[in-house]
ZADO-1210 file (C-alpha; in nm, 4 decimals, padded with zeros to 6 digits):
<atoms>
<atom x="00.5338" y="-07.6564" z="16.1252" code="ALA" pos="1"/>
<atom x="00.1991" y="-07.5339" z="16.0276" code="PRO" pos="2"/>
<atom x="00.0486" y="-07.6036" z="16.4266" code="TRP" pos="3"/>
<atom x="00.3126" y="-07.4198" z="16.5614" code="ARG" pos="4"/>
<atom x="00.2675" y="-07.1218" z="16.3556" code="LEU" pos="5"/>
<atom x="-00.1462" y="-07.1386" z="16.4596" code="MET" pos="6"/>
<atom x="-00.0166" y="-07.1668" z="16.8154" code="MET" pos="7"/>
<atom x="00.2137" y="-06.8915" z="16.8184" code="SER" pos="8"/>
<atom x="-00.0292" y="-06.6436" z="16.6673" code="LEU" pos="9"/>
<atom x="-00.3239" y="-06.7949" z="16.9184" code="THR" pos="10"/>
<atom x="-00.3624" y="-06.5975" z="17.2165" code="PRO" pos="11"/>
<atom x="-00.2941" y="-06.7961" z="17.5371" code="PRO" pos="12"/>
<atom x="-00.5497" y="-06.9128" z="17.7669" code="ARG" pos="13"/>
<atom x="-00.5658" y="-06.7422" z="18.0943" code="GLY" pos="14"/>
<atom x="-00.6187" y="-06.8288" z="18.4071" code="CYS" pos="15"/>
<atom x="-00.8760" y="-06.8317" z="18.6594" code="LEU" pos="16"/>
<atom x="-00.6131" y="-06.6420" z="18.8956" code="LEU" pos="17"/>
<atom x="-00.5603" y="-06.4083" z="18.6068" code="ASP" pos="18"/>
<atom x="-00.9175" y="-06.2582" z="18.7234" code="LEU" pos="19"/>
<atom x="-00.8814" y="-05.9350" z="18.9847" code="PRO" pos="20"/>
<atom x="-00.8845" y="-06.1184" z="19.3133" code="TRP" pos="21"/>
<atom x="-01.1207" y="-05.8659" z="19.4732" code="GLU" pos="22"/>
<atom x="-01.3451" y="-05.6968" z="19.2098" code="ASP" pos="23"/>
<atom x="-01.4267" y="-06.0069" z="19.0451" code="ILE" pos="24"/>
<atom x="-01.3805" y="-06.3769" z="19.2057" code="LEU" pos="25"/>
<atom x="-01.4005" y="-06.3210" z="19.5931" code="VAL" pos="26"/>
<atom x="-01.7960" y="-06.1238" z="19.5848" code="PRO" pos="27"/>
<atom x="-01.8892" y="-06.3006" z="19.2230" code="HIS" pos="28"/>
<atom x="-01.7458" y="-06.6314" z="19.2402" code="ILE" pos="29"/>
<atom x="-01.6042" y="-06.7270" z="19.5802" code="LEU" pos="30"/>
<atom x="-01.9372" y="-06.6669" z="19.7441" code="CYS" pos="31"/>
<atom x="-02.1363" y="-06.9164" z="19.5505" code="HIS" pos="32"/>
<atom x="-01.8931" y="-07.1864" z="19.6145" code="LEU" pos="33"/>
<atom x="-01.9470" y="-07.4159" z="19.9524" code="PRO" pos="34"/>
<atom x="-01.7516" y="-07.3349" z="20.2824" code="LEU" pos="35"/>
<atom x="-01.6059" y="-07.7010" z="20.2703" code="GLN" pos="36"/>
<atom x="-01.5306" y="-07.6779" z="19.9100" code="GLN" pos="37"/>
<atom x="-01.3006" y="-07.3341" z="19.9209" code="LEU" pos="38"/>
<atom x="-01.1348" y="-07.5033" z="20.2622" code="LEU" pos="39"/>
<atom x="-01.0235" y="-07.7782" z="20.0071" code="SER" pos="40"/>
<atom x="-00.8979" y="-07.4801" z="19.7595" code="LEU" pos="41"/>
<atom x="-00.6321" y="-07.4347" z="19.9415" code="GLN" pos="42"/>
<atom x="-00.4614" y="-07.7352" z="19.8951" code="ARG" pos="43"/>
<atom x="-00.4390" y="-07.6777" z="19.5346" code="VAL" pos="44"/>
<atom x="-00.1570" y="-07.4091" z="19.5208" code="SER" pos="45"/>
<atom x="00.0023" y="-07.1967" z="19.6946" code="LYS" pos="46"/>
<atom x="-00.1946" y="-06.9112" z="19.4848" code="SER" pos="47"/>
<atom x="-00.5425" y="-07.0484" z="19.5606" code="PHE" pos="48"/>
<atom x="-00.4450" y="-07.0473" z="19.9397" code="GLN" pos="49"/>
<atom x="-00.3646" y="-06.6540" z="19.9339" code="SER" pos="50"/>
<atom x="-00.6278" y="-06.6121" z="19.7262" code="LEU" pos="51"/>
<atom x="-00.8887" y="-06.8282" z="19.9799" code="ILE" pos="52"/>
<atom x="-00.7281" y="-06.6421" z="20.2857" code="GLN" pos="53"/>
<atom x="-00.8418" y="-06.3639" z="20.1232" code="LEU" pos="54"/>
<atom x="-01.1534" y="-06.4472" z="20.0501" code="TYR" pos="55"/>
<atom x="-01.2441" y="-06.5412" z="20.4574" code="LEU" pos="56"/>
<atom x="-01.1066" y="-06.2103" z="20.5624" code="ALA" pos="57"/>
<atom x="-01.3639" y="-06.0467" z="20.3484" code="ASN" pos="58"/>
<atom x="-01.6426" y="-06.2839" z="20.4017" code="MET" pos="59"/>
<atom x="-01.9778" y="-06.1698" z="20.6079" code="ARG" pos="60"/>
<atom x="-02.1542" y="-06.4376" z="20.6834" code="CYS" pos="61"/>
<atom x="-01.9743" y="-06.7908" z="20.8876" code="PHE" pos="62"/>
<atom x="-02.1919" y="-07.1202" z="20.9338" code="ASP" pos="63"/>
<atom x="-02.0096" y="-07.3766" z="21.0512" code="SER" pos="64"/>
<atom x="-02.2953" y="-07.6057" z="20.9976" code="SER" pos="65"/>
<atom x="-02.1047" y="-07.5363" z="20.6132" code="GLN" pos="66"/>
<atom x="-01.8124" y="-07.7291" z="20.7373" code="ILE" pos="67"/>
<atom x="-01.9620" y="-07.9525" z="21.0240" code="GLY" pos="68"/>
<atom x="-02.0100" y="-07.9100" z="21.4299" code="PRO" pos="69"/>
<atom x="-01.6926" y="-08.0403" z="21.4793" code="ALA" pos="70"/>
<atom x="-01.4646" y="-07.7867" z="21.3742" code="ILE" pos="71"/>
<atom x="-01.0861" y="-07.8228" z="21.5331" code="PRO" pos="72"/>
<atom x="-01.0563" y="-07.5707" z="21.7642" code="ARG" pos="73"/>
<atom x="-00.7295" y="-07.4296" z="21.5588" code="ALA" pos="74"/>
<atom x="-00.9054" y="-07.4128" z="21.2468" code="ALA" pos="75"/>
<atom x="-01.1467" y="-07.2137" z="21.3631" code="PHE" pos="76"/>
<atom x="-00.9557" y="-07.0068" z="21.4865" code="VAL" pos="77"/>
<atom x="-00.7053" y="-06.9689" z="21.1428" code="ASN" pos="78"/>
<atom x="-01.0206" y="-06.9472" z="20.9470" code="LEU" pos="79"/>
<atom x="-01.1859" y="-06.5733" z="21.1086" code="LEU" pos="80"/>
<atom x="-00.8378" y="-06.4434" z="21.2299" code="LYS" pos="81"/>
<atom x="-00.7881" y="-06.1471" z="20.9834" code="ASP" pos="82"/>
<atom x="-01.1788" y="-06.0806" z="20.9423" code="ASN" pos="83"/>
<atom x="-01.3351" y="-05.7726" z="21.0422" code="GLU" pos="84"/>
<atom x="-01.6070" y="-05.7852" z="20.8415" code="VAL" pos="85"/>
<atom x="-01.8410" y="-06.0328" z="20.9525" code="LEU" pos="86"/>
<atom x="-02.2029" y="-05.9460" z="20.9311" code="GLN" pos="87"/>
<atom x="-02.3228" y="-06.3129" z="21.0351" code="GLN" pos="88"/>
<atom x="-02.1922" y="-06.5509" z="21.2808" code="LEU" pos="89"/>
<atom x="-02.3700" y="-06.8680" z="21.2922" code="ALA" pos="90"/>
<atom x="-02.2249" y="-07.1674" z="21.5632" code="LEU" pos="91"/>
<atom x="-02.4861" y="-07.3629" z="21.6696" code="GLN" pos="92"/>
<atom x="-02.4324" y="-07.7221" z="21.8499" code="ASN" pos="93"/>
<atom x="-02.0951" y="-07.6119" z="21.8807" code="CYS" pos="94"/>
<atom x="-02.1019" y="-07.7799" z="22.2501" code="SER" pos="95"/>
<atom x="-01.8291" y="-08.0125" z="22.1720" code="ASP" pos="96"/>
<atom x="-01.5195" y="-07.7479" z="22.1130" code="TRP" pos="97"/>
<atom x="-01.6148" y="-07.3769" z="22.1075" code="LEU" pos="98"/>
<atom x="-01.5594" y="-07.2127" z="22.4267" code="THR" pos="99"/>
<atom x="-01.4879" y="-06.8242" z="22.5375" code="ASP" pos="100"/>
<atom x="-01.1128" y="-06.8947" z="22.4531" code="ARG" pos="101"/>
<atom x="-01.2020" y="-06.8979" z="22.0700" code="GLU" pos="102"/>
<atom x="-01.4874" y="-06.7470" z="22.0530" code="LEU" pos="103"/>
<atom x="-01.4014" y="-06.4008" z="22.2087" code="LEU" pos="104"/>
<atom x="-01.1282" y="-06.3026" z="21.9823" code="PRO" pos="105"/>
<atom x="-01.4140" y="-06.2948" z="21.6797" code="VAL" pos="106"/>
<atom x="-01.6514" y="-06.0893" z="21.8547" code="ILE" pos="107"/>
<atom x="-01.3914" y="-05.8660" z="21.9603" code="GLY" pos="108"/>
<atom x="-01.2535" y="-05.7562" z="21.5949" code="GLN" pos="109"/>
<atom x="-01.6300" y="-05.7637" z="21.4637" code="ASN" pos="110"/>
<atom x="-01.7773" y="-05.4807" z="21.4950" code="HIS" pos="111"/>
<atom x="-02.0342" y="-05.5232" z="21.2738" code="HIS" pos="112"/>
<atom x="-02.2182" y="-05.8035" z="21.3237" code="LEU" pos="113"/>
<atom x="-02.6005" y="-05.7575" z="21.3361" code="HIS" pos="114"/>
<atom x="-02.7067" y="-06.1724" z="21.3399" code="GLN" pos="115"/>
<atom x="-02.5237" y="-06.4238" z="21.5553" code="ILE" pos="116"/>
<atom x="-02.6304" y="-06.7936" z="21.6267" code="GLN" pos="117"/>
<atom x="-02.5164" y="-06.9458" z="21.9455" code="LEU" pos="118"/>
<atom x="-02.7666" y="-07.2336" z="21.9975" code="LYS" pos="119"/>
<atom x="-02.6547" y="-07.5032" z="22.1744" code="GLY" pos="120"/>
<atom x="-02.2625" y="-07.3836" z="22.2662" code="CYS" pos="121"/>
<atom x="-02.3209" y="-07.4736" z="22.5801" code="ALA" pos="122"/>
<atom x="-01.9337" y="-07.4893" z="22.6953" code="GLN" pos="123"/>
<atom x="-01.9219" y="-07.0592" z="22.6561" code="LEU" pos="124"/>
<atom x="-02.0069" y="-06.8516" z="22.9356" code="SER" pos="125"/>
<atom x="-02.1654" y="-06.5381" z="23.0502" code="ARG" pos="126"/>
<atom x="-01.8385" y="-06.3175" z="22.9331" code="HIS" pos="127"/>
<atom x="-01.9571" y="-06.4489" z="22.5696" code="ALA" pos="128"/>
<atom x="-02.2836" y="-06.2230" z="22.5948" code="LEU" pos="129"/>
<atom x="-02.0989" y="-05.9669" z="22.7819" code="VAL" pos="130"/>
<atom x="-01.9100" y="-05.8922" z="22.5188" code="ALA" pos="131"/>
<atom x="-02.0686" y="-05.9028" z="22.2190" code="ILE" pos="132"/>
<atom x="-02.2968" y="-05.6889" z="22.3885" code="SER" pos="133"/>
<atom x="-01.9873" y="-05.4609" z="22.3937" code="LEU" pos="134"/>
<atom x="-01.8720" y="-05.5237" z="22.0440" code="SER" pos="135"/>
<atom x="-02.1459" y="-05.4952" z="21.8591" code="CYS" pos="136"/>
<atom x="-02.3972" y="-05.2337" z="21.9068" code="PRO" pos="137"/>
<atom x="-02.5943" y="-05.3184" z="21.5338" code="ASN" pos="138"/>
<atom x="-02.6809" y="-05.6270" z="21.6918" code="LEU" pos="139"/>
<atom x="-03.0335" y="-05.7482" z="21.5425" code="ARG" pos="140"/>
<atom x="-03.0733" y="-06.1180" z="21.5951" code="ARG" pos="141"/>
<atom x="-02.9338" y="-06.2958" z="21.8390" code="LEU" pos="142"/>
<atom x="-02.9755" y="-06.6997" z="21.9598" code="SER" pos="143"/>
<atom x="-02.8959" y="-06.8050" z="22.2753" code="LEU" pos="144"/>
<atom x="-03.1321" y="-07.1262" z="22.3266" code="ALA" pos="145"/>
<atom x="-03.0046" y="-07.4230" z="22.5873" code="HIS" pos="146"/>
<atom x="-02.7611" y="-07.1453" z="22.7164" code="CYS" pos="147"/>
<atom x="-02.8009" y="-07.2943" z="23.0121" code="GLU" pos="148"/>
<atom x="-02.5073" y="-07.0010" z="23.1443" code="TRP" pos="149"/>
<atom x="-02.6967" y="-06.7081" z="23.0375" code="VAL" pos="150"/>
<atom x="-02.7633" y="-06.5109" z="23.4040" code="ASP" pos="151"/>
<atom x="-02.9262" y="-06.2201" z="23.4538" code="SER" pos="152"/>
<atom x="-02.6271" y="-05.9931" z="23.4558" code="LEU" pos="153"/>
<atom x="-02.4873" y="-06.0667" z="23.1262" code="SER" pos="154"/>
<atom x="-02.8112" y="-06.0091" z="22.9940" code="LEU" pos="155"/>
<atom x="-02.8866" y="-05.6295" z="23.1672" code="ARG" pos="156"/>
<atom x="-02.5729" y="-05.6031" z="22.9746" code="SER" pos="157"/>
<atom x="-02.6895" y="-05.7265" z="22.6184" code="LEU" pos="158"/>
<atom x="-03.0339" y="-05.5145" z="22.6674" code="ALA" pos="159"/>
<atom x="-02.7633" y="-05.1850" z="22.7884" code="ASP" pos="160"/>
<atom x="-02.5529" y="-05.1925" z="22.4901" code="HIS" pos="161"/>
<atom x="-02.7716" y="-05.3667" z="22.2467" code="CYS" pos="162"/>
<atom x="-03.0987" y="-05.1672" z="22.1989" code="LYS" pos="163"/>
<atom x="-03.1739" y="-05.2241" z="21.7888" code="ALA" pos="164"/>
<atom x="-03.2677" y="-05.6239" z="21.8610" code="LEU" pos="165"/>
<atom x="-03.4943" y="-05.7563" z="21.6999" code="GLU" pos="166"/>
<atom x="-03.5502" y="-06.1050" z="21.7851" code="ALA" pos="167"/>
<atom x="-03.3896" y="-06.3108" z="22.0257" code="VAL" pos="168"/>
<atom x="-03.4319" y="-06.6883" z="22.1463" code="ASP" pos="169"/>
<atom x="-03.3779" y="-06.7631" z="22.5359" code="LEU" pos="170"/>
<atom x="-03.5529" y="-07.1047" z="22.5442" code="THR" pos="171"/>
<atom x="-03.4137" y="-07.3313" z="22.8061" code="ALA" pos="172"/>
<atom x="-03.2017" y="-07.0165" z="22.9789" code="CYS" pos="173"/>
<atom x="-03.3356" y="-07.1844" z="23.2905" code="ARG" pos="174"/>
<atom x="-03.0736" y="-06.8903" z="23.4915" code="GLN" pos="175"/>
<atom x="-03.3370" y="-06.6391" z="23.4537" code="LEU" pos="176"/>
<atom x="-03.6367" y="-06.5072" z="23.6142" code="LYS" pos="177"/>
<atom x="-03.9027" y="-06.2198" z="23.5683" code="ASP" pos="178"/>
<atom x="-03.6530" y="-05.9437" z="23.6540" code="GLU" pos="179"/>
<atom x="-03.4138" y="-05.9914" z="23.3968" code="ALA" pos="180"/>
<atom x="-03.6482" y="-06.0140" z="23.0993" code="ILE" pos="181"/>
<atom x="-03.8300" y="-05.7062" z="23.2575" code="SER" pos="182"/>
<atom x="-03.5138" y="-05.5015" z="23.1852" code="TYR" pos="183"/>
<atom x="-03.3887" y="-05.6565" z="22.8789" code="LEU" pos="184"/>
<atom x="-03.7929" y="-05.5192" z="22.6846" code="VAL" pos="185"/>
<atom x="-03.7292" y="-05.1662" z="22.9102" code="GLN" pos="186"/>
<atom x="-03.4457" y="-05.1715" z="22.6499" code="LYS" pos="187"/>
<atom x="-03.5177" y="-05.3068" z="22.3632" code="CYS" pos="188"/>
<atom x="-03.8398" y="-05.1867" z="22.2671" code="SER" pos="189"/>
<atom x="-03.7877" y="-05.2864" z="21.9368" code="ARG" pos="190"/>
<atom x="-03.8029" y="-05.6541" z="21.9583" code="LEU" pos="191"/>
<atom x="-04.0108" y="-05.8350" z="21.7018" code="LYS" pos="192"/>
<atom x="-03.9693" y="-06.2147" z="21.8569" code="SER" pos="193"/>
<atom x="-03.9456" y="-06.3342" z="22.1591" code="LEU" pos="194"/>
<atom x="-03.8651" y="-06.7013" z="22.2658" code="SER" pos="195"/>
<atom x="-03.8628" y="-06.7601" z="22.6789" code="LEU" pos="196"/>
<atom x="-03.9771" y="-07.1463" z="22.5801" code="ALA" pos="197"/>
<atom x="-03.9225" y="-07.3777" z="22.8685" code="VAL" pos="198"/>
<atom x="-03.8496" y="-07.1989" z="23.1324" code="ASN" pos="199"/>
<atom x="-04.0426" y="-07.1953" z="23.4763" code="ALA" pos="200"/>
<atom x="-03.9688" y="-06.9191" z="23.6294" code="ASN" pos="201"/>
<atom x="-04.0722" y="-06.6870" z="23.3710" code="VAL" pos="202"/>
<atom x="-04.4616" y="-06.5464" z="23.4906" code="GLY" pos="203"/>
<atom x="-04.7207" y="-06.2540" z="23.4334" code="ASP" pos="204"/>
<atom x="-04.4393" y="-06.0358" z="23.4998" code="VAL" pos="205"/>
<atom x="-04.2148" y="-06.0604" z="23.2699" code="ALA" pos="206"/>
<atom x="-04.5141" y="-06.1303" z="23.0327" code="VAL" pos="207"/>
<atom x="-04.7061" y="-05.8291" z="23.0944" code="GLU" pos="208"/>
<atom x="-04.4027" y="-05.6010" z="23.0921" code="GLU" pos="209"/>
<atom x="-04.3237" y="-05.7540" z="22.7317" code="ILE" pos="210"/>
<atom x="-04.6508" y="-05.6408" z="22.6557" code="ALA" pos="211"/>
<atom x="-04.6215" y="-05.2835" z="22.7510" code="LYS" pos="212"/>
<atom x="-04.2650" y="-05.2027" z="22.6289" code="CYS" pos="213"/>
<atom x="-04.2907" y="-05.3767" z="22.2652" code="CYS" pos="214"/>
<atom x="-04.5661" y="-05.3244" z="22.0820" code="PRO" pos="215"/>
<atom x="-04.3693" y="-05.4145" z="21.7543" code="GLU" pos="216"/>
<atom x="-04.3881" y="-05.7742" z="21.9246" code="LEU" pos="217"/>
<atom x="-04.5474" y="-06.0275" z="21.6523" code="GLU" pos="218"/>
<atom x="-04.3844" y="-06.3628" z="21.7769" code="HIS" pos="219"/>
<atom x="-04.3998" y="-06.4932" z="22.0948" code="LEU" pos="220"/>
<atom x="-04.3118" y="-06.8365" z="22.2493" code="ASP" pos="221"/>
<atom x="-04.4865" y="-06.9486" z="22.6153" code="LEU" pos="222"/>
<atom x="-04.4385" y="-07.3412" z="22.5454" code="THR" pos="223"/>
<atom x="-04.3659" y="-07.4374" z="22.8759" code="GLY" pos="224"/>
<atom x="-04.3757" y="-07.1219" z="23.0941" code="CYS" pos="225"/>
<atom x="-04.5962" y="-07.2903" z="23.3856" code="LEU" pos="226"/>
<atom x="-04.6147" y="-06.9661" z="23.5855" code="ARG" pos="227"/>
<atom x="-04.7753" y="-06.7697" z="23.3020" code="VAL" pos="228"/>
<atom x="-05.1723" y="-06.7297" z="23.3475" code="LYS" pos="229"/>
<atom x="-05.4592" y="-06.5963" z="23.1850" code="ASN" pos="230"/>
<atom x="-05.4069" y="-06.2166" z="23.2649" code="ASP" pos="231"/>
<atom x="-05.1111" y="-06.1227" z="23.1114" code="SER" pos="232"/>
<atom x="-05.2322" y="-06.3153" z="22.8183" code="ILE" pos="233"/>
<atom x="-05.5031" y="-06.1059" z="22.8103" code="ARG" pos="234"/>
<atom x="-05.2633" y="-05.7739" z="22.8458" code="VAL" pos="235"/>
<atom x="-05.0773" y="-05.8769" z="22.5598" code="LEU" pos="236"/>
<atom x="-05.3751" y="-05.9350" z="22.3698" code="ALA" pos="237"/>
<atom x="-05.4729" y="-05.5361" z="22.4580" code="GLU" pos="238"/>
<atom x="-05.0890" y="-05.4026" z="22.3944" code="TYR" pos="239"/>
<atom x="-05.0082" y="-05.5896" z="22.1558" code="CYS" pos="240"/>
<atom x="-05.1881" y="-05.5389" z="21.7639" code="PRO" pos="241"/>
<atom x="-04.9172" y="-05.6236" z="21.5806" code="LYS" pos="242"/>
<atom x="-04.8734" y="-06.0007" z="21.7220" code="LEU" pos="243"/>
<atom x="-04.9295" y="-06.2935" z="21.4479" code="ARG" pos="244"/>
<atom x="-04.7848" y="-06.6153" z="21.6363" code="SER" pos="245"/>
<atom x="-04.8333" y="-06.6989" z="22.0613" code="LEU" pos="246"/>
<atom x="-04.7237" y="-07.0188" z="22.1386" code="LYS" pos="247"/>
<atom x="-04.8747" y="-07.1587" z="22.5174" code="VAL" pos="248"/>
<atom x="-04.8737" y="-07.5448" z="22.4493" code="LYS" pos="249"/>
<atom x="-04.8231" y="-07.6809" z="22.8210" code="HIS" pos="250"/>
<atom x="-04.9169" y="-07.3691" z="23.0145" code="CYS" pos="251"/>
<atom x="-05.1441" y="-07.5736" z="23.1981" code="HIS" pos="252"/>
<atom x="-05.2839" y="-07.1676" z="23.2913" code="ASN" pos="253"/>
<atom x="-05.3343" y="-07.0110" z="23.0409" code="VAL" pos="254"/>
<atom x="-05.6902" y="-07.0926" z="22.9242" code="ALA" pos="255"/>
<atom x="-05.9420" y="-07.0398" z="22.6551" code="GLU" pos="256"/>
<atom x="-06.0920" y="-06.7097" z="22.8078" code="SER" pos="257"/>
<atom x="-05.7903" y="-06.5008" z="22.7330" code="SER" pos="258"/>
<atom x="-05.7032" y="-06.7184" z="22.4069" code="LEU" pos="259"/>
<atom x="-06.0242" y="-06.6509" z="22.2262" code="SER" pos="260"/>
<atom x="-05.9327" y="-06.2685" z="22.2161" code="ILE" pos="261"/>
<atom x="-05.6308" y="-06.3345" z="21.9972" code="LEU" pos="262"/>
<atom x="-05.8051" y="-06.6193" z="21.7953" code="ARG" pos="263"/>
<atom x="-06.0575" y="-06.3648" z="21.6982" code="SER" pos="264"/>
<atom x="-05.7870" y="-06.1386" z="21.5409" code="ARG" pos="265"/>
<atom x="-05.6407" y="-06.4728" z="21.3068" code="GLY" pos="266"/>
<atom x="-05.3369" y="-06.4966" z="21.5611" code="VAL" pos="267"/>
<atom x="-05.2056" y="-06.8074" z="21.5134" code="GLU" pos="268"/>
<atom x="-05.1870" y="-07.0331" z="21.8212" code="LEU" pos="269"/>
<atom x="-05.0619" y="-07.3374" z="21.8636" code="ASP" pos="270"/>
<atom x="-05.3547" y="-07.4655" z="22.1116" code="VAL" pos="271"/>
<atom x="-05.6698" y="-07.5490" z="21.9475" code="GLU" pos="272"/>
<atom x="-06.0269" y="-07.4290" z="22.0773" code="PRO" pos="273"/>
<atom x="-06.1689" y="-07.6600" z="22.2900" code="PRO" pos="274"/>
<atom x="-06.3807" y="-07.7974" z="22.1155" code="LEU" pos="275"/>
<atom x="-06.1537" y="-07.9010" z="21.8260" code="GLN" pos="276"/>
<atom x="-05.9611" y="-08.1065" z="22.1051" code="ARG" pos="277"/>
<atom x="-06.2380" y="-08.2756" z="22.2392" code="ALA" pos="278"/>
<atom x="-06.3121" y="-08.3926" z="21.8809" code="LEU" pos="279"/>
<atom x="-05.9341" y="-08.4500" z="21.7729" code="VAL" pos="280"/>
<atom x="-05.9599" y="-08.6699" z="22.0930" code="LEU" pos="281"/>
<atom x="-06.2599" y="-08.8803" z="22.0005" code="LEU" pos="282"/>
<atom x="-06.1339" y="-08.9253" z="21.7363" code="GLN" pos="283"/>
<atom x="-05.8346" y="-09.1186" z="21.8602" code="ASP" pos="284"/>
<atom x="-06.0466" y="-09.2626" z="22.1037" code="MET" pos="285"/>
<atom x="-06.2810" y="-09.4360" z="21.8569" code="VAL" pos="286"/>
<atom x="-06.1068" y="-09.4597" z="21.5619" code="GLY" pos="287"/>
<atom x="-06.2792" y="-09.2119" z="21.3853" code="PHE" pos="288"/>
<atom x="-06.4381" y="-08.8571" z="21.3010" code="ALA" pos="289"/>
<atom x="-06.7357" y="-08.8013" z="21.4431" code="PRO" pos="290"/>
<atom x="-07.0129" y="-08.6399" z="21.1976" code="PHE" pos="291"/>
<atom x="-07.1339" y="-08.3606" z="21.4748" code="ILE" pos="292"/>
<atom x="-07.4070" y="-08.1317" z="21.3656" code="ASN" pos="293"/>
<atom x="-07.3458" y="-07.7955" z="21.5747" code="LEU" pos="294"/>
<atom x="-07.6247" y="-07.6088" z="21.3958" code="GLN" pos="295"/>
<atom x="-07.8804" y="-07.5201" z="21.7031" code="ILE" pos="296"/>
</atoms>
């Protein structure tokens, strides 16, 4: 029949899996698909399972939020068991399942990590931070927000081994005191962003050491650091010419007399000038914005 002759002359339609895996599929196609969809593809066939395993072994960035916070422990271990080339690892708010047992093998075999996000991972221990410091010499960004297991000894290890750090988030790491923060900034003078928010143990000693050791500092969060006072803010203004933003809300001992120096330089502050605060308060009380002539 004519249609059989045409079929015999037509080249067979290619299959996706016929494309080169390492040169085409992994770096140029699979990287654009959400991780959740890639994991679903594993169930299509054994060939797709092998392809996805190859992709996972060569993945540069892993973000648990693409799957959901409640990843089964065994699934997480299986996903990254063959990967030794990770550069970014984001495991924020995985406190329900992530422990040292799952994290340490991943850290131990990935020495190229330069960004790690562990915000809210409450079941880890200081051993996790020590492992990071020993395995990730090129680490540049690290978030340990709300990780109350971070102590001065593990932070010292981080400072000794990760001197390329540029951004560190220590929000609500309540074990840390001035001495630990001072040691960190003495060793990591390239810091551009640092958060010490919600830590009542941090005071002027740490802030002054930050100012003197980190001339590249651009962002500093001291929200709720009740022991910070005017003197250290003045030192910060003197030694950090590149500072772009400072958060001092709920720092009751920091007044406009020190903040005005930074305000005049265009530094973004999270507290308004006293006059502006008074106008806002008045507006809240009377229900309208008063028109006040400030010209003399």
